[in-house]
N, C-alpha and C positions, 0 to 999 in steps of 0.2 A: 593568222589566216590564210587561205589560200591563196590570198593575190600578194602577201609579203614576200615571197620568192619572187614575183613579177617585178615589185618595188625594187630590190636589190640587183637585180639586173638593170635597171634604168639607172639607178644610182651609180652604180659600177662603171655603166657608158656612158656618163655623165651627160643623161637625154633628159636630165630634172630641167626646172625652171631655172636656176642657179646656174648652167651653164648654158643658155640660148643668147646669151649678148646683151649689151645695151638696150638695143630695142626690145626689148621684152618685158626689160624692168619701167619699161613706161605704160605697158596693159597693166590695166587693173581688172582682176579676176573676180573680186569681191561685188557680185548684184551687177554683172558683166552682162546685155543684154545681147541676144544671134544678133539683133542691128550692130551693134557695138565692136563685135567679134569681128563680123564680115567686112566692115569698114575699116577697121586693123587690118585685116589680109590683105585689101583690096588699095591700101593706101602703104604697104610693104613695111607698116611697122612692125608686124607679126606673121609669122607663116602661121600654118594651119597645122604644123608639128608641133610648133610650142605652145601653141594652143592648146592642143592635146596633152601635151606634157605638162603644162603648167597646171593642169587638174589633175593630172596623177600626181604630182607634187602636192599638192592639198590633201588628198587624201589621204596619202602615205603621211604626210606628218599632222593631221589632225582625227580622223574619224576615230582611231582606237585610240590615239592619246587624248582625247577630250572625251573618253566612255561615250560615242555615239554612236557606233557600230550600226553606219548606215550601209557599208557599200559590202557585197556577198563575194563578186567574182569580178576582176580587172577584165574587161576585152584583149586579148594577147595582141588583138591584129591592128590594134584603136591606133598607135604610132602608126603602122603602115599605111595603112588606110589614109590617115592626115596626109603623109609624103605622098601618096597617090593624087590627095585634090592638092597638093601645091603644083607637082608637075603637072597637072591638068591647067590650072591656072596660069603655069609660063607658059604652056603652049598657046597663051590666050585664048582657051573655048570658054564656051557660056557655061556659066554654074547656074545650078538649081537651086530651089529656094531655101533650101535649109542648107547649104554647104557650109562644113565644118562646124555644126551644133553639134556638142559633145552632151549625149543625154543620158540620164540615168533609169534605167528600167526598172520597172518591179517583177522580179523573181517567178511571177506566173504568163508572163509574155512570154514565147516560145522563142528561140533564139538558136536557129539551126548551127550555130558555131559555136555556142556556150551552152552550158550546164541548165536548165529550168525545173527549179525544184518545186514551185509553189510552196515554198514554207518548210516540207516534208523534206525528214531524211531519207522516207523511203527511194525518193528519186535522187539524190545526192547526186547521182550521175547518169544521172536522163540529160542527153541532147537530143533534141528533137529533130525529125527528118527535114523540115521548113521553117520559115518565119512565118511568125503569127501576120494578119492580116496589116494592122498597125505599123511595126517592124518594116517591113516588106515596105509600105507607103513611104517611111521615113527615111529609108537608107535609098531609095529612089530618089527623095528630091534632096540628097548628099548630107543628110544627118549621118552622126557617126556615134553607133550605141558603144560608151565609152565604158558604165560598168553596169551590171543589175546591182538590185536592192533587194533590203530584207524586208520582210514582210512576216505578218499575223500566217501562222500555219495555217494553209487551206484556205485563207481569207476569212478563216471563221471568224475572227474577233473584234468590233469596231472599236473598241477598249484601249488596246494595247498591241504592238508589233514584236511576238513574240514566237519565234521559229524554232522545230527542231534542228533544220540544219543549219541555222547560223548564228541562235541564240535572240536575243532582246535588244531591242533599239530604244535610244533616249531620245528626248526632245531636246534639239540644239539649242535651244531658247534656255536651259535648265535641265540639265539632267536628270535632276530629280524629279520629275516630271514625265508623263510619258507624251507621245507624237499620236496618241490614238490610234486606230487601227482601220483596216490592215494594212494599207499604204505607207506606213510608218516611217520606213526607209527613204524610200522617194523626196516624202514630205521633210526630212531632215535634212537627207544630203542636199539637196535643191537649194533651200535655205540658207548653210550652211555655205553655198557655192561650191560643193565639189563638180558640179558639172554647170550647163547652162540652162538646163531647162530637165523636166522629167514626163516618165507615165506613169499613172495607175489604174488602180479598177475599182469600181465601186457597185457592192451590191445594195448595199444599204447605207452606207453612211462613206465607204471609205475613199473614195477623190476630195469628197466635202470634209468631211470631218478631219483629216491629216492635215488638210488644207489651211483651213482654219487653227488649227492649234498652231501654225509653221507661217503663220501669214502670207499665203501664198493665195494665189489665183488657182481656183480649181474647178471644174467643168464636167456635168454630169447630163451626157445630150438625151435627147427622145429615145425611147428606146424604138429599134428601125432604122434610126441615121446614121449609125456606124456598126462597125463589125467588130465583134469577138471571138472571131476567126483565130486558133492559136495561142485564145488563153485560158488558162485553167480555170473549168468553171466553179462556183458554188453554187449557184441557181441561173437557169439557164436563162428563164425570164424574167431575170431583173438584173444582171448581170450588166454593166456598162466599162469601156475602158476609155481614156482620155487623156489629158494633160493635165499637168501640175505646176507651176511656172511663179517667179516671182513678179512677175508682169504681166495684165491682161494681155498686150499686143505680143508675149512669146506665146502666150498661150492661144492665141488665134490664129499666129504663124504654125502651129503643130496642127492645130484643129483643123488649119483650112487643108492640110495633105490628107489627113486621115478619115475626115468624115466623106461618108458615100457610100456605093454599095455594091454588097459584096455574096455572091449567089452562093459561096461557101457557110453563110450565115441564117439561117433558116426563118429570122424574125427579120432581116435585112430588107429594107424598100426601096424602089429606084426613082427619082427623079424628085429626093426630098430637099437635097442640099442646097443652101443657096451657091452662085456661081462664083462669090470671093467672099466669105467671111472679114476679109480686112477690109471691106468698104464701110463696116458698121463701127473701125474706130473713129466714131466721132467723139469728141469732148463736149460738146454741148447735145450730147443726146438723151439729157434727162429734162431739155426744154420742153413742158406739151406734155408730158407723161403722167400718167395717172397712175399711183402705185397703192394698193391695197396693202397694209397691215395685218399680219392674218395672226388673231390675237391667242389664239388656242397655241400655238406654239411661242408667245412670249408671256403671257401672264400665268403660266402654271404652276402650282405653290411652292415649287419648289425652287424656283429660277431663280439666279443669283441677283443679288439687287445692284450689284456693280457692272455686271455684264448688260442688265434694262438700260443702265444709265446709259452704258455707251449707245444701245442700240437707241434709246431715244434721239441721243445727240446726232446718228446715222440719219434718222427721219430729217433733222432739222437740214441739215448738210443737204440731202437729195430736195429739200424743198428748198431751201438757197439756188438751189443748181436747176430751178424750172421746174422742178414736178408737182403734181396736186397728191398730197397724203391724204388716202382714202382710210378713216379710222374708227368703226372695227370693221374688218371686213371677215364674213362666216362663210364657210363651206356648209350646206345644209347635211346633216346628219354623218358627221366628220368622223366625230367620236364612234357611234355604232358601226358605221363603213370599217373604219380601223380596228374595232374589235374585232368584225366576221371575216374579214381576209387573211388577218393571222399571218403565217408563214408555212411554209412546204418544204418538208425533209426529203429535196430532191436530188441532193448532193452526191448520194454512192450511184444513181439513175446515172447522171448526167457524167461524173468524172468517169464511168465504165465507157461511156461512148468517145471520150478524150482520149484514153489509154488505148483504144484501138490505133490508134491516129498513128502513136508513136510506134519506130521500127521493131522494135525488140521490150515490150514493155517489162517492168519486171514483178508488175502483178496486176490482174483486171479487176480484183474485186477492192477497194478502200479496207472494208471491213476485214479483211486478213491485215491491213497495218493495225487498225484498231486492234484486233486480237491481239498480236505479236506484241502492243505498247510500244510500239514505234511513233511516238506523239512526246512532244512535250506538257507534262503535266499541267501545266495553263488552259490547255487544248482538251482536256478531255472532256469536258462536259458538252461542251459543244461538239468534239467529235462522235460522242453517243446520241445526240441528238439527230445531225443533220445524217446520221448514218442509216437512217431506220427504216426508208424506203427498200422495195425489190430490187434488187439489181438490172436486169432486164425488160423489166415491163415498162412502158412511158406512163409517167405520172397520173395523165390523164385516164389511164385503164386501171385504177389501183380500184381497191374495193371499193374506199373514201377517195376518193378521185381527186387530185392536185391539179386544179385545169389552168393547164398552161397559157396566157398571157397571147394575143389577145383576146380569149375566149372566155374570159373569167370574170363573172358576173359582177360580183363586188367590186373589183377594180376597176370594170366598165362604169359600174355607175358612181364610184366615187371619181372618177375622170367626167363623168356626164355633169355630177352636180358642181363639179370646181369650174369647168365653163360655162354654166349656165350662170355659175353666181358670179365670174367674171365678166362675162359678157350684161350681167343686169348692174354692175356698179360700175360699169365703162371702165375698169383698169385697166393696164399693157400688164402689168408683172403683180406678184404678191412675196412680201418682205417680211423676214424673221431673223432672229440670232442660228447661228447655224448649230452653234452649240449654245446653251441657256445656262452653261455651269463650267466652272474653271476645268483645265486637263487631270487628271487625276495625280497621283502620287504614283513613284512607279510602283514603290513597292505594293499597293495598292490600287491597281490597274482595275482587276476585278470589282473590290469591298466599294471603291470611290467610284464607279461609272455611272455616270447621271447628267442629263442635261442634251442627251443627243437625239437633236431636230430631226437627224437624217432619214431614219428610217421609217417613218409613215408615210406623209400625203404624195412625196418626189416618188422614190420605187412601187408604191402599192400604185398609182395613177398612171407610171411611166413619163411622167415631165420631165422637163428640160429643168435643171437651175445651175448656179453658178453660185461661188464663193467670194468672196473679197475680203480684205483686210479691213476693219472696220476700227479699231484700235485698238488700248492695251490696258491690262490690268496694272494696278499698281503693282504687280508683282512683277512684272515686267512680262508676262505672256502674253499672249498675241489675241484675240477672238476676231470670229469673221461674222460678215452680214451674208446670206443667204438670197439670193433673189429668184423667185421660179416663174414661168411662161407658161402658157399653152404651148400646146404639142409642136414641135418643128418652129420652133420662135429664137434659135440660137441667137441668129443674127440680132433680134431685139435685146436680148438678154446679154450678149456682150458689150451693145451699145451702152446700155445702163451701168454695166459695169465698166466701162472704161471710162464714162463720162465718173462716176463718182472717184473712182482711185485717183484721175488728173484731179479732180477738185481735192480731197483728202491727202493724198501722200502719205498713210500710214503706214506702208508697207518699211520697214530697215533690218536691217542684218542683228542676226545673232552678235552678240557679243563670242571672243576669243579665239575667231577665227580670222585674222588680218592677213592682207599681203604678206606672202612671203621675201 
């Protein structure tokens, strides 16, 4: 892999954690939180440089050796940046909110100092001219981009994470299974504690699905609340980017930094974010809340019985924490509207716009990549679908228009029906299993794709949703609980997820990645 030479240099220079002294041995990297890292630095138990070197050592020891293949590129400046933070601390300077938080970043976020491939071999040498909006915000808050992570090529697949640039990523809990797609590298890397937290993107599934498969907290925000500027697109009016973390608190720490208006994103809206999302970390947050059970995404005929059993136990936990469960919650015309909404193959047009932001784009039409065969075999079917639209004509102006959100009539109708139903039932949020079936076998990622509850209601209606671990299959694989709210109620969803997490504590690390 590309990063092996860097690890060799680190090892030869005695920079890895084994050489960091006795104090470094006292810090536990497995399941560490941002607060724990910062506390260790403030108490002089660890330096930021030791923190970064410790995570790099874990990647070197486990990523390829355990067959995960989550990490694509190591930031060659990560140790230097950490050293700069240590010097700033030594001078007594006040540190920003995320100082020395080493992050794993999906390979579709623009990073001006690192390659950004979007999972495609066609962009294997592409270094964007500047950072994505969210990356800039994270860096300004003191976070360190430790490494980029593998993804499904062009974010096409919710099923699995296979790229033509870096290959296949496996599930850290069992490499015989997929981590879902497309943010599988971030999911498995964060689950195995290769970094303290990570960032992914979600067009229809790709934050919530991999988070569910890897026992993580993931948040897909309301369209308009967060910027997608500098994130390689799949479908402009469905794409969302956001945190994937081992704890709700760490996800909120990242979200509190990246949420907000960005004039570079045409769908971004001002004055929509909460002042401080950390204020919603309330362990009693379920008390008095009304939660609707969305049976349409619970009871379908092929839903896995074991996951349904775990879900019903989750309902009992929600009720025990003070929530009132409203069963059965119904959205009028849900199935008919979902069928009518369908999809829009606007990827070719959206990529044409993105590629023009590069200083020296290797191509301007992704159909050149398709014609040349520069893709993983697993991507061909999706590539042919997503590249159907015209190159330089906005989807709203096609002969058969693909109306862009928020002007899409069926999507607006679904949103309206959902809000009316929630108001009528007086529910604060609705719940269902994030996936209603277990992860597919890794050698049957497409054939065994089943149970993805993420593609319909939430992206179609532009709603916010979070997923949080809700239990474990007998196979040892995790499953997630999805909580969905009205537009711009991310604070409420954080409150509910945090209260549920604190009560149940389902998260546990995968085997095979112990302290070094």
